[in-house]
GUMAR-799175 format. One record per atom (N, C-alpha, C): x, y, z; residue in one letter. Coordinates in steps of 0.05 Angstrom, whole numbers, plus 32768, in hexadecimal, padded with zeros to 4 digits. Example, Ala and Ser with C-alpha at 12.3 -4.5 7.8 and 13.67 -1.06 7.14 Angstrom:
 east north   up type
 8108  7F8E 809C    A
 80F6  7FA6 809C    A
 8108  7FBE 809C    A
 8101  7FD3 808E    S
 8111  7FEB 808F    S
 8102  8001 809D    S
This chain:
 east north   up type
 7D61  7DDE 82C1    M
 7D81  7DD3 82BE    M
 7D8C  7DF1 82B9    M
 7D9A  7DE4 82BE    R
 7DBE  7DFF 82C7    R
 7DBC  7E11 82AD    R
 7DB8  7E28 82B0    S
 7DB9  7E36 829A    S
 7DDB  7E41 829F    S
 7DE7  7E31 8286    R
 7E03  7E45 827B    R
 7E08  7E57 827D    R
 7E24  7E60 8288    R
 7E2D  7E80 828A    R
 7E3D  7E87 826E    R
 7E36  7E93 825E    R
 7E4A  7E9C 8247    R
 7E58  7EB9 8247    R
 7E6F  7EB6 8240    L
 7E88  7EC3 8251    L
 7E7D  7EDA 822A    L
 7E82  7EF7 8235    P
 7E81  7F10 8225    P
 7E87  7F05 8205    P
 7E87  7F0F 81F0    G
 7E8C  7F11 81D1    G
 7E9F  7F1C 81CB    G
 7E9E  7F28 81E3    F
 7EC4  7F44 81DB    F
 7ED9  7F35 81E4    F
 7ED5  7F1F 81F7    L
 7EEE  7F12 81FE    L
 7EF5  7F01 81E3    L
 7EE7  7EFB 81D3    L
 7EFC  7EF5 81C5    L
 7F12  7EFC 81B4    L
 7F08  7F17 81B2    A
 7F19  7F2A 81A3    A
 7F3A  7F31 81B4    A
 7F3B  7F2E 81D2    V
 7F47  7F37 81DE    V
 7F5D  7F32 81D6    V
 7F6D  7F14 81D7    P
 7F8A  7F14 81C8    P
 7F87  7F23 81B1    P
 7F7A  7F2F 81A1    A
 7F88  7F3F 8184    A
 7F94  7F52 8197    A
 7F7A  7F5E 81A2    W
 7F7D  7F85 81AF    W
 7F93  7F7D 81BA    W
 7FA0  7F66 81C9    L
 7FB0  7F63 81D7    L
 7FD0  7F6E 81C5    L
 7FCB  7F59 81B5    W
 7FE5  7F5B 819F    W
 7FE4  7F7F 8192    W
 7FCE  7F8D 818F    L
 7FCD  7F97 8180    L
 7FE2  7FAF 8190    L
 7FDE  7FAB 81A6    L
 7FE3  7FC3 81BE    L
 8000  7FC2 81C4    L
 8003  7FA0 81C7    A
 8026  7F9E 81CE    A
 8035  7FAD 81AC    A
 802C  7F98 819E    F
 8041  7F95 8180    F
 8035  7FB5 816A    F
 8024  7FBA 8173    F
 8021  7FDB 8166    F
 801D  7FF5 8172    F
 8007  7FF3 8184    V
 8003  800C 8199    V
 8021  8012 81A6    V
 8021  7FFF 81AE    A
 803F  800E 81C9    A
 8053  8012 81B8    A
 8059  800B 81A1    P
 8078  8017 8193    P
 806B  802F 818E    P
 8055  802F 817C    V
 8058  8047 816A    V
 8055  805B 8188    V
 8047  8059 8198    L
 8047  8069 81AE    L
 806B  8067 81B3    L
 8077  8061 81B8    I
 8094  8067 81C9    I
 80A3  8070 81B0    I
 809D  8071 8194    V
 80A8  807E 8185    V
 80A5  8092 817D    V
 8084  8098 8188    F
 807A  80B5 818A    F
 8083  80C8 8198    F
 8089  80C1 81B7    W
 80A1  80BF 81C8    W
 80C2  80CA 81CA    W
 80C9  80BB 81BB    Y
 80E4  80BD 81B4    Y
 80E8  80D5 81A1    Y
 80CF  80DC 8191    S
 80CE  80F5 817A    S
 80D8  810A 8195    S
 80CC  810D 81A2    F
 80D4  8124 81B3    F
 80ED  8130 81C4    F
 80F9  8112 81C0    G
 810F  811B 81C7    G
 812D  8124 81BF    G
 8142  8117 81C3    Y
 8156  811B 81AE    Y
 816A  8109 81B8    Y
 8180  8118 81A5    K
 81A3  80FD 81AF    K
 81B4  8109 81BF    K
 81BA  80EF 81D6    P
 81C2  8102 81EA    P
 81EA  80FC 81D8    P
 81F4  810F 81C6    G
 820B  80FF 81CC    G
 8214  80EC 81AC    G
 822E  80EB 81AA    L
 822F  80DD 819A    L
 822D  80C1 819D    L
 8230  80AF 81B8    F
 8228  809E 81B7    F
 821A  8091 81C2    F
 81FE  80A6 81C7    G
 81E3  809F 81D6    G
 81D5  809A 81B6    G
 81B7  8092 81C4    T
 81A2  808E 81A6    T
 818F  80A6 81AF    T
 8180  80AB 81CE    H
 816B  80B4 81CD    H
 8162  80BA 81ED    H
 815D  80D3 81EC    A
 8158  80DF 8210    A
 8143  80ED 820E    A
 8131  80F7 8227    N
 8114  80F1 821B    N
 8118  810E 8233    N
 812D  8110 8244    D
 812C  8127 825A    D
 8124  8141 8257    D
 8129  8142 8235    V
 811D  816B 822D    V
 8110  8164 8218    V
 80FE  816D 8217    L
 80EB  815F 8204    L
 80D9  817D 81F0    L
 80DC  816B 81DC    S
 80E0  8188 81D1    S
 80D6  817F 81AE    S
 80D4  8198 819B    L
 80C8  8197 8180    L
 80DB  8194 816B    L
 80FE  8199 817B    D
 8111  819F 8169    D
 8112  8183 814F    D
 810D  816D 814F    R
 810E  8157 8143    R
 80F5  815D 8128    R
 80E1  8165 8135    Y
 80CC  816A 8118    Y
 80D7  8182 810A    Y
 80E7  8194 8117    A
 80EE  81A2 80FE    A
 8107  819F 80F0    A
 8117  8187 80F8    E
 8128  8186 80E8    E
 811C  816D 80D0    E
 8106  815E 80D9    V
 80FC  814F 80C5    V
 80F0  815F 80A6    V
 80E3  8179 80BC    L
 80D8  818F 80A0    L
 80E2  8198 8092    L
 8105  819C 8091    T
 8117  81A9 8088    T
 8115  81A7 806A    T
 8121  81B2 8053    P
 8117  81A6 8037    P
 812D  8190 8031    P
 8143  817C 8039    T
 8142  8175 8036    T
 813D  814E 803C    T
 8131  815A 8047    F
 8119  813E 8050    F
 8101  8137 804E    F
 80F5  815C 8048    F
 80D7  815D 8036    F
 80D9  8151 8021    F
 80FB  8158 8011    D
 80F7  8143 7FF7    D
 80F3  8129 7FEA    D
 810A  8121 800D    T
 8102  80FA 8013    T
 80DF  80F4 8008    T
 80D9  8106 8022    F
 80BC  80FD 802C    F
 80AD  8103 800E    F
 80AD  811D 7FFD    W
 8099  8120 7FE9    W
 809F  8107 7FD3    W
 80B1  80FD 7FC7    N
 80C2  80E9 7FC0    N
 80AF  80D2 7FC2    N
 80B2  80D0 7FE8    T
 80A1  80A6 7FE5    T
 8081  80B5 7FE9    T
 807C  80C9 7FE7    L
 8053  80CF 7FE9    L
 8053  80C9 7FC8    L
 8067  80CC 7FB6    W
 8062  80D1 7F9B    W
 805E  80B6 7F8F    W
 807E  80A2 7F96    I
 8071  808A 7F9C    I
 806C  8076 7FA8    I
 8059  8084 7FBB    G
 8047  806F 7FC8    G
 8025  8070 7FBA    G
 8026  8084 7FB8    V
 8008  8093 7F9F    V
 800C  8079 7F81    V
 8027  8086 7F76    A
 8032  808A 7F5D    A
 802C  805C 7F5C    A
 8033  8057 7F6C    G
 803D  803C 7F77    G
 8020  8024 7F79    G
 8010  8034 7F86    T
 7FEB  8028 7F88    T
 7FE2  802C 7F74    T
 7FE4  8040 7F6E    L
 7FCF  8041 7F55    L
 7FD0  8029 7F3B    L
 7FFC  802B 7F3A    L
 7FFD  8015 7F2A    L
 7FF9  8008 7F30    L
 7FF6  7FF6 7F45    C
 7FEA  7FE0 7F4C    C
 7FD5  7FDA 7F55    C
 7FBB  7FF0 7F4E    F
 7FAA  7FE6 7F42    F
 7F99  7FED 7F25    F
 7FAE  7FF6 7F1B    V
 7FA4  7FF2 7F02    V
 7FB2  7FD5 7EF5    V
 7FCB  7FCC 7EF9    I
 7FD0  7FAF 7EFA    I
 7FB9  7F9B 7EFF    I
 7FB7  7F9E 7F1C    G
 7FA5  7F87 7F2A    G
 7F8C  7F8E 7F22    G
 7F86  7FA5 7F1D    A
 7F62  7FA2 7F17    A
 7F53  7F87 7F04    A
 7F63  7F8B 7EED    P
 7F5E  7F7C 7ED3    P
 7F6C  7F5E 7EDD    P
 7F80  7F59 7EE2    V
 7F91  7F4C 7EF3    V
 7F75  7F36 7EFD    V
 7F69  7F4E 7F17    A
 7F5B  7F39 7F31    A
 7F3F  7F39 7F23    A
 7F3B  7F49 7F09    Y
 7F18  7F3E 7F03    Y
 7F1B  7F26 7EF0    Y
 7F2E  7F27 7EDC    W
 7F2F  7F11 7ED7    W
 7F39  7EF8 7EE1    W
 7F3F  7EF2 7EF6    M
 7F42  7EDF 7F0B    M
 7F28  7ED6 7F14    M
 7F12  7EE8 7F1C    A
 7EFA  7EDF 7F2D    A
 7EDE  7EDB 7F1F    A
 7EDD  7EED 7F03    L
 7ECA  7EF3 7EEF    L
 7ECC  7EDD 7ED6    L
 7EE5  7ED8 7EC9    K
 7EE6  7ED0 7EBB    K
 7EFA  7EB8 7EAE    K
 7F09  7EB7 7EC9    A
 7F1C  7E9E 7EC3    A
 7F0D  7E84 7ED0    A
 7F12  7E69 7EC2    P
 7F03  7E54 7EC6    P
 7EFB  7E52 7EEF    P
 7EF7  7E3F 7EEE    A
 7EF2  7E3D 7F11    A
 7EFF  7E28 7F15    A
 7F0C  7E1E 7EFD    R
 7F20  7DFE 7F14    R
 7F3C  7E13 7F14    R
 7F3B  7E27 7F09    L
 7F60  7E33 7F05    L
 7F60  7E46 7F15    L
 7F44  7E4D 7F1D    R
 7F4D  7E65 7F37    R
 7F5A  7E69 7F4F    R
 7F63  7E4A 7F64    G
 7F63  7E44 7F74    G
 7F90  7E4C 7F6F    G
 7F8E  7E31 7F4D    L
 7FA6  7E34 7F42    L
 7FB7  7E5C 7F3C    L
 7FA5  7E67 7F3C    L
 7FB0  7E81 7F35    L
 7FBA  7E91 7F41    L
 7FA1  7E95 7F5C    L
 7FB0  7E9B 7F77    L
 7FC4  7E95 7F8A    L
 7FCB  7E77 7F7E    A
 7FE6  7E6C 7F8C    A
 7FF8  7E7E 7F7A    A
 7FF1  7E82 7F5F    L
 8004  7E8A 7F4F    L
 800B  7EAC 7F62    L
 7FFC  7EBD 7F64    V
 7FFE  7ED4 7F6E    V
 800C  7ED4 7F8C    V
 800D  7EC7 7F97    L
 8012  7EBE 7FB8    L
 802F  7EAD 7FB4    L
 8030  7EAA 7F99    V
 8051  7E9A 7F92    V
 806D  7EB3 7F9A    V
 8068  7ED1 7F95    P
 8071  7EDD 7F9D    P
 807C  7EE4 7FBB    P
 806B  7EE3 7FC2    F
 8066  7EE8 7FED    F
 8079  7ED0 7FF3    F
 8084  7EBC 7FEE    W
 8085  7E99 7FEE    W
 809F  7EA2 7FFB    W
 80A9  7EB8 7FE7    T
 80D0  7EC4 7FE2    T
 80D4  7EDA 7FF3    T
 80EB  7ED7 8001    N
 80F0  7EE2 8013    N
 80ED  7F08 8000    N
 80E4  7F23 8012    F
 80D9  7F3C 8002    F
 80FE  7F44 7FFC    F
 8112  7F48 800F    L
 8125  7F4E 7FFA    L
 813C  7F34 7FE3    L
 8133  7F28 7FE9    V
 813C  7F1E 7FCD    V
 8126  7F26 7FBB    V
 8116  7F21 7FB9    R
 8102  7F26 7F9B    R
 810A  7F4D 7F96    R
 810C  7F50 7FA0    T
 811B  7F79 7FA5    T
 8137  7F71 7F8C    T
 8145  7F5F 7FA4    I
 8158  7F5E 7F91    I
 8158  7F4C 7F7C    I
 814E  7F3B 7F72    G
 8144  7F2F 7F5F    G
 8140  7F45 7F49    G
 812F  7F5A 7F53    W
 8132  7F78 7F41    W
 814C  7F84 7F33    W
 8157  7F88 7F42    L
 8178  7F8D 7F42    L
 817B  7F83 7F32    L
 8180  7F69 7F28    V
 8191  7F59 7F17    V
 8183  7F61 7EFF    V
 8169  7F5E 7EFB    I
 8161  7F5D 7ED9    I
 8162  7F86 7ED5    I
 815A  7F97 7EE7    L
 815F  7FAE 7EE4    L
 817F  7FBA 7EDC    L
 8189  7FB0 7EDC    S
 81A8  7FB9 7EE6    S
 81B6  7FB3 7ECB    S
 81C4  7FC6 7EBA    P
 81CE  7FCC 7EA0    P
 81D9  7FB9 7E98    P
 81E1  7F9E 7EA6    E
 81E5  7F88 7E9C    E
 81DB  7F73 7E9C    E
 81B4  7F78 7EA9    G
 81AF  7F68 7EA9    G
 819B  7F5E 7E92    G
 8187  7F3D 7E8F    W
 8187  7F3F 7E6E    W
 816D  7F44 7E64    W
 8163  7F6B 7E73    I
 8152  7F7A 7E68    I
 815F  7F8C 7E52    I
 8177  7F8F 7E5D    S
 818E  7FAC 7E55    S
 8192  7F93 7E38    S
 819A  7F7C 7E47    H
 81A8  7F72 7E2A    H
 819B  7F64 7E0C    H
 817E  7F61 7E1B    A
 8168  7F65 7DFF    A
 8169  7F7B 7DF7    A
 8169  7FA1 7E00    M
 816F  7FAC 7DF8    M
 817F  7FAF 7DE4    M
 8191  7FAC 7DEC    Q
 81B3  7FB6 7DD6    Q
 81AD  7FA6 7DC4    Q
 81A4  7F8A 7DC4    A
 81A0  7F7C 7DB1    A
 8191  7F85 7D97    A
 8172  7F93 7DA0    F
 8172  7FA0 7D8F    F
 8178  7FB1 7D84    F
 8193  7FC6 7D91    G
 819D  7FD4 7D83    G
 818F  7FF5 7D92    G
 8180  7FEA 7DB2    L
 8187  7FFF 7DC0    L
 8197  800B 7DDA    L
 8199  8019 7DE0    A
 81A8  802A 7DF8    A
 81AC  800E 7E15    A
 81B5  800C 7E1F    P
 81BA  7FFF 7E33    P
 81A3  8008 7E4F    P
 8198  7FFB 7E56    L
 817E  8003 7E72    L
 818C  800F 7E88    L
 8186  801F 7E93    E
 8195  8038 7E9E    E
 8177  803D 7EAF    E
 816C  8032 7EBC    I
 8156  8034 7ED7    I
 815C  802E 7EEB    I
 8179  8021 7EF7    L
 8175  8015 7F07    L
 8183  8033 7F19    L
 8176  802E 7F39    Y
 8185  804F 7F4D    Y
 8172  8068 7F46    Y
 815D  8064 7F33    T
 8144  8078 7F38    T
 8129  8077 7F38    T
 8115  8084 7F3B    R
 8106  8082 7F46    R
 80F3  8070 7F38    R
 80F3  805F 7F22    P
 80E2  805B 7F08    P
 80EA  8037 7F18    P
 8106  8037 7F21    A
 8109  8016 7F27    A
 80FE  8015 7F48    A
 80F8  8029 7F50    V
 80ED  8023 7F6F    V
 80D1  8014 7F6F    V
 80C5  8026 7F58    L
 80AB  8029 7F50    L
 80A5  800C 7F4D    L
 80BA  7FFF 7F38    F
 80B8  7FDF 7F2B    F
 80B5  7FC9 7F3B    F
 80C6  7FD5 7F4F    G
 80CC  7FC8 7F6E    G
 80B0  7FC0 7F73    G
 80A6  7FDF 7F84    V
 8093  7FD7 7F8F    V
 807A  7FD0 7F88    V
 8075  7FD4 7F75    V
 805A  7FCA 7F61    V
 805F  7FAD 7F64    V
 8078  7FA2 7F56    Y
 807D  7F84 7F58    Y
 8071  7F7C 7F7B    Y
 8081  7F7E 7F88    N
 807A  7F75 7FAE    N
 806B  7F74 7FB7    N
 8059  7F8D 7FA3    Y
 8036  7F9A 7FB7    Y
 8025  7F95 7FA6    Y
 8022  7F89 7F92    L
 8012  7F84 7F7C    L
 7FF7  7F65 7F8E    L
 8008  7F49 7F99    P
 7FF3  7F4B 7F9C    P
 7FE4  7F4E 7FBC    P
 7FEB  7F60 7FC3    L
 7FDC  7F6A 7FDB    L
 7FCA  7F82 7FD0    L
 7FC1  7F81 7FB0    M
 7FB4  7F92 7FA6    M
 7FA1  7F79 7F9A    M
 7F9C  7F65 7F8F    I
 7F98  7F5A 7F73    I
 7F85  7F49 7F87    I
 7F90  7F3B 7FAE    L
 7F83  7F25 7FB3    L
 7F6A  7F40 7FC4    L
 7F62  7F52 7FCA    P
 7F48  7F5A 7FD3    P
 7F40  7F60 7FBA    P
 7F4F  7F67 7FA6    L
 7F2D  7F67 7F8D    L
 7F23  7F56 7F87    L
 7F35  7F41 7F87    F
 7F27  7F27 7F7C    F
 7F13  7F1E 7F92    F
 7F16  7F1B 7FAD    V
 7F03  7F1D 7FBC    V
 7EE7  7F28 7FB3    V
 7EF9  7F41 7FB4    A
 7EDA  7F4F 7FB1    A
 7ECF  7F54 7F8D    A
 7EDF  7F48 7F81    F
 7EDA  7F48 7F64    F
 7EBE  7F2C 7F6E    F
 7ECF  7F1E 7F6C    D
 7EBA  7EF4 7F79    D
 7E9F  7F01 7F87    D
 7E9E  7F1B 7F95    R
 7E8C  7F16 7FA6    R
 7E75  7F1B 7F91    R
 7E75  7F2C 7F77    V
 7E60  7F3A 7F74    V
 7E5B  7F20 7F5C    V
 7E3F  7F15 7F66    E
 7E27  7F00 7F63    E
 7E22  7EFD 7F3D    E
 7E21  7EFA 7F32    L
 7E21  7EF0 7F13    L
 7E10  7EF6 7F18    L
 7DF0  7EF2 7F24    P
 7DD5  7EF8 7F15    P
 7DCF  7F18 7F11    P
 7DE8  7F26 7F28    V
 7DE0  7F3D 7F30    V
 7DE9  7F49 7F12    V
 7E02  7F44 7F05    R
 7E0B  7F51 7EF6    R
 7DF4  7F43 7EDC    R
 7DEC  7F31 7ED7    E
 7DDA  7F1D 7EC2    E
 7DC4  7F31 7EC0    E
 7DBD  7F33 7ED5    A
 7DAD  7F47 7ED7    A
 7DA0  7F5E 7ED2    A
 7DBD  7F6F 7ED4    S
 7DC3  7F86 7ECF    S
 7DC8  7F88 7EAA    S
 7DC9  7F76 7EA3    K
 7DDB  7F66 7E7F    K
 7DB2  7F62 7E70    K
 7DA0  7F51 7E85    D
 7D85  7F56 7E88    D
 7D80  7F6B 7E74    D
 7D80  7F82 7E8A    L
 7D71  7F9C 7E8B    L
 7D78  7FA7 7E6D    L
 7D8D  7F9C 7E63    G
 7D9C  7FA9 7E52    G
 7DB0  7FC2 7E4F    G
 7DBE  7FBD 7E6C    A
 7DDE  7FD3 7E6F    A
 7DEC  7FBC 7E63    A
 7E09  7FC9 7E56    T
 7E21  7FB9 7E44    T
 7E32  7FB4 7E5A    T
 7E40  7FA5 7E47    R
 7E52  7F94 7E63    R
 7E6A  7FAA 7E6C    R
 7E6A  7FC2 7E5E    W
 7E74  7FDE 7E71    W
 7E6B  7FE2 7E81    W
 7E4A  7FEB 7E7B    R
 7E42  7FFD 7E93    R
 7E36  7FE1 7EA8    R
 7E32  7FCD 7EAA    T
 7E2D  7FB4 7EBE    T
 7E4A  7FC4 7ED0    T
 7E5E  7FC1 7EC7    F
 7E80  7FC2 7ED7    F
 7E7F  7FD8 7EE2    F
 7E72  7FF4 7EDB    W
 7E76  800C 7EE4    W
 7E61  800C 7EFC    W
 7E46  8004 7EF4    R
 7E36  800A 7EFC    R
 7E2D  7FEE 7F11    R
 7E3A  7FD9 7F10    I
 7E2D  7FC4 7F1E    I
 7E4A  7FB8 7F2A    I
 7E5D  7FB0 7F1D    T
 7E77  7FA7 7F2D    T
 7E8B  7FAB 7F36    T
 7E8A  7FC2 7F2F    F
 7E9C  7FDF 7F42    F
 7E90  7FDC 7F5C    F
 7E7B  7FEB 7F59    P
 7E74  7FF4 7F6F    P
 7E79  7FEA 7F89    P
 7E6F  7FC8 7F80    L
 7E70  7FBA 7F93    L
 7E8C  7FAB 7F91    L
 7E98  7FAE 7F88    A
 7EB9  7FAF 7F95    A
 7EC4  7FC2 7F9C    A
 7EB8  7FD6 7FA8    R
 7ECC  7FF0 7FAA    R
 7ED3  7FEB 7FCA    R
 7EC4  7FD7 7FD9    P
 7ED3  7FCE 7FF8    P
 7EEB  7FC0 7FEC    P
 7EF6  7FB2 7FDB    G
 7F0D  7F9F 7FD4    G
 7F1A  7FAE 7FCA    G
 7F19  7FC6 7FB8    I
 7F2D  7FDD 7FB2    I
 7F32  7FEE 7FC1    I
 7F1F  7FF4 7FD4    V
 7F2E  8005 7FF4    V
 7F40  7FF9 8001    V
 7F3A  7FDC 7FFF    V
 7F49  7FCC 8017    V
 7F67  7FC1 8003    V
 7F5E  7FC1 7FF5    G
 7F84  7FB7 7FEC    G
 7F8B  7FD9 7FE7    G
 7F80  7FEF 7FDB    A
 7F9E  8003 7FD6    A
 7FA1  8006 7FF3    A
 7F91  8002 800B    L
 7FA6  800C 8025    L
 7FBA  7FEF 802A    L
 7FB8  7FDC 801F    L
 7FC9  7FCA 8027    L
 7FDF  7FD4 8016    L
 7FDC  7FDD 7FFF    V
 7FF1  7FE6 7FED    V
 8000  7FF8 7FF8    V
 7FEF  800E 7FFD    Y
 7FFC  8028 7FFD    Y
 8007  8035 801A    Y
 7FFF  8026 8031    I
 8009  8022 804A    I
 801F  8018 804F    I
 8024  8009 8049    P
 8042  7FF4 8052    P
 8056  8001 803B    P
 804A  800C 801C    L
 8060  8013 800F    L
 8064  8027 8015    L
 8055  8031 801E    M
 806B  8057 802C    M
 807D  804D 803E    M
 807C  8037 804F    G
 8093  8038 805E    G
 80AA  8029 8056    G
 80A6  8019 8040    D
 80B7  800A 8034    D
 80D9  8022 8029    D
 80E9  800D 8035    Y
 8107  8014 8035    Y
 811C  7FFD 802F    Y
 810D  7FEB 8027    I
 811E  7FCB 801C    I
 811F  7FDB 7FFB    I
 810C  7FD8 7FEF    T
 810C  7FD6 7FD5    T
 8119  7FFB 7FC1    T
 8116  8009 7FD5    A
 811F  8029 7FD7    A
 8141  8025 7FD6    A
 8147  8017 7FE8    T
 816D  8014 7FEF    T
 8176  8001 7FD4    T
 815D  7FE7 7FD4    V
 8174  7FDF 7FC1    V
 816F  7FE5 7FA0    V
 815A  7FF7 7F9E    L
 8153  7FFB 7F82    L
 814F  801E 7F7A    L
 8149  802D 7F96    G
 8150  803E 7F8C    G
 8168  805A 7F8E    G
 817B  8051 7F9B    G
 8194  8060 7F9A    G
 8182  8074 7FAC    G
 8195  8093 7F9B    A
 819A  80A6 7FA4    A
 8170  80BD 7F9B    A
 8174  80B2 7F7F    K
 8158  80BF 7F7A    K
 8145  80B4 7F7F    K
 8153  809B 7F91    G
 812C  8090 7F93    G
 8127  808D 7FA8    G
 8132  8098 7FB8    N
 813C  809E 7FE4    N
 811C  809C 7FE6    N
 8110  808F 8005    M
 80F8  8088 8014    M
 80FD  8092 802E    M
 80E9  809B 8038    V
 80F0  80A2 804E    V
 80F1  8092 8061    V
 80DE  8073 805C    G
 80EE  805C 805F    G
 810C  8057 806A    G
 8118  805D 8055    Q
 8133  805E 8054    Q
 8146  8075 806B    Q
 8137  808A 8071    L
 8144  8097 8082    L
 8146  809B 8099    L
 812B  8081 80A1    V
 8119  8084 80C1    V
 812A  806A 80C3    V
 8135  8052 80B6    A
 813F  8049 80BE    A
 8167  804B 80BA    A
 816B  8060 80AC    S
 818A  8066 80B8    S
 818D  806F 80D5    S
 8174  807D 80DB    Q
 817F  8090 80F2    Q
 8177  807F 8105    Q
 816A  8067 8109    F
 816A  8059 8120    F
 8189  803D 8116    F
 8191  803F 8105    Q
 81A0  8024 8102    Q
 81BC  8033 80FE    Q
 81B7  8042 80F3    T
 81DD  804D 80F0    T
 81E1  806F 80F0    T
 81CF  807E 80FA    A
 81CE  8090 8107    A
 81D0  8096 8125    A
 81C7  807B 812C    Q
 81BC  8081 814D    Q
 81AA  8095 8151    Q
 8198  80AA 8144    N
 818C  80AD 814F    N
 8171  80B4 8150    N
 816A  80A2 8161    W
 814B  809E 8160    W
 813E  80B3 8162    W
 8146  80C7 8174    A
 8130  80DE 817B    A
 811F  80E5 814F    A
 8146  80EE 8145    L
 8130  80F6 8131    L
 8123  80E0 8118    L
 8128  80C2 8121    G
 811F  80B1 8114    G
 8104  80B2 8120    G
 80FE  80B0 812D    S
 80E2  80AB 813D    S
 80DA  80C4 8130    S
 80E4  80E3 812F    A
 80D1  80F7 8129    A
 80CA  80EE 8105    A
 80D3  80E6 8101    M
 80D2  80E2 80DF    M
 80C5  80CE 80DC    M
 80C2  80B2 80EF    A
 80AB  809D 80EF    A
 8089  80AD 80EE    A
 8086  80BE 810A    V
 8072  80CA 810C    V
 806A  80DF 80F5    V
 8071  80EB 80E8    T
 8076  80F7 80D1    T
 806D  80EA 80B8    T
 807B  80D1 80AF    L
 8069  80C3 809D    L
 8059  80B3 80A7    L
 8050  80AC 80C9    I
 803C  80A8 80D6    I
 8021  80B8 80BC    I
 8023  80D3 80CD    L
 800E  80EF 80CE    L
 8012  80F8 80A8    L
 8017  80F4 809A    I
 8019  80F2 8085    I
 8006  80DD 8076    I
 8012  80C2 8079    I
 8003  80B3 8068    I
 7FE5  80B2 8075    I
 7FDE  80BB 808C    L
 7FC3  80B6 8098    L
 7FB6  80CD 8088    L
 7FC5  80ED 8089    L
 7FB8  80FB 807F    L
 7FB8  80F5 8061    L
 7FC5  80F2 804A    S
 7FC3  80ED 802D    S
 7FAF  80DC 802B    S
 7FA7  80C2 803D    V
 7F8A  80B0 8040    V
 7F71  80C6 803E    V
 7F76  80D3 8054    A
 7F5A  80E0 8055    A
 7F5B  80FC 8044    A
 7F6B  80F7 8037    I
 7F72  8110 8019    I
 7F5F  8103 800A    I
 7F69  80F4 8005    I
 7F61  80D7 7FE5    I
 7F47  80D5 7FF3    I
 7F3C  80CA 8005    A
 7F20  80BE 800C    A
 7F0F  80D6 8004    A
 7F17  80F0 8013    A
 7EFD  8102 8009    A
 7F09  810C 7FEF    A
 7F1C  8107 7FE4    A
 7F13  810E 7FC2    A
 7F09  8101 7FB5    A
 7F0A  80DD 7FB4    L
 7EFB  80CD 7FB6    L
 7ED3  80CB 7FAF    L
 7EDC  80DD 7FC7    W
 7EBB  80E3 7FD8    W
 7EB3  80F0 7FC0    W
 7EBF  810B 7FB9    L
 7EB7  811D 7FB4    L
 7EB6  8113 7F93    L
 7EC7  8103 7F81    L
 7EC2  80FB 7F75    L
 7EA6  80EC 7F72    L
 7EA2  80D1 7F74    S
 7E8B  80CB 7F7B    S
 7E6B  80D3 7F85    S
 7E76  80E9 7F91    L
 7E5A  80F9 7F9B    L
 7E40  80FC 7F82    L
 7E4B  8103 7F67    P
 7E3A  810D 7F50    P
 7E2E  80F3 7F47    P
 7E3D  80D8 7F45    F
 7E30  80C8 7F3E    F
 7E1E  80B6 7F51    F
 7E22  80B6 7F71    R
 7E11  80AE 7F83    R
 7DF5  80C7 7F81    R
 7DF8  80DE 7F7A    L
 7DDF  80F3 7F7E    L
 7DD3  80E3 7F60    L
 7DDA  80DC 7F4F    R
 7DD0  80E2 7F30    R
 7DBF  80B9 7F3E    R
 7DCD  80AB 7F40    N
 7DC0  8096 7F4A    N
 7DA7  8096 7F5E    N
 7DAB  80AC 7F6B    R
 7D96  80B2 7F83    R
 7D7E  80B6 7F6F    R
 7D8A  80CC 7F65    I
 7D70  80D9 7F55    I
 7D62  80C9 7F42    I
 7D75  80B3 7F35    T
 7D63  80A0 7F24    T
 7D49  8091 7F2D    T
 7D56  8086 7F41    V
 7D49  8076 7F61    V
 7D2D  8082 7F61    V
 7D34  80A1 7F6D    E
 7D14  80A6 7F79    E
 7D0A  80A8 7F60    E
 7D0C  80B9 7F43    G
 7CFF  80B7 7F32    G
 7CF0  80A2 7F2C    G
 7CF8  8084 7F34    F
 7CF7  806E 7F25    F
 7CE6  806C 7F30    F
 7CDF  8074 7F53    A
 7CD0  8067 7F67    A
 7CAF  8078 7F63    A
 7CB4  8097 7F62    S
 7CA3  80A2 7F5B    S
 7C94  80A4 7F46    S
């Protein structure tokens, strides 16, 4: 029989790699190259005939540094809020809700994604305004009107609403993969529900928690629509500055330097958080290792 000639398996990934190279790697490299240039005159956008680090020096001024710090604060707080709200919801959907309703519940989580991002954010603009229904309800009970719009908390409301499904879905998948016999075995061995959750369910769901945190934190840090609509001057984020430099000021060199600095801050903060979580989990892993070795001996 004539043997069939098989193509290498890695060729299946070539379209995906080409897509990433064309629409992710190449644009990032172009932005990185522009960040070493300058704005040539009033009507020019960028020039790279003279390379320098002056744009990065402009980015690190106190004016821009405050905005970067505000963005980092909103990114971390928004991710934590999404986890605190999304984890119980995902846990209930995966382990407590009836199996016949899980598809419907997942669809309800995804319903906001069927609406335009800007439209959803404008909806919160209406809700949080002093003339919105929440403010009217507060005034009906004798309270002061709602004065939260164009502040940092308003931006937090917006980002949590917009990015919460990105936290719920990975957590749902992670909790759903924790098989029932594993949890029942823990209970049969005398563990309480709380101990079963922390020693069995939570460690097995850790990959989903990491994925959900990254899916929320990374796009949240670059979000500028929510900050523009709900934040005003007090909720300003780096994404607004980058967009304004490219669209309004036409200073692509400075906007590129801001974008590169934002990418570095995201990578550095993710590395710091990962290292901190590893150090915090180290005592638990050592205790488990000692327990297993002691049982084996």
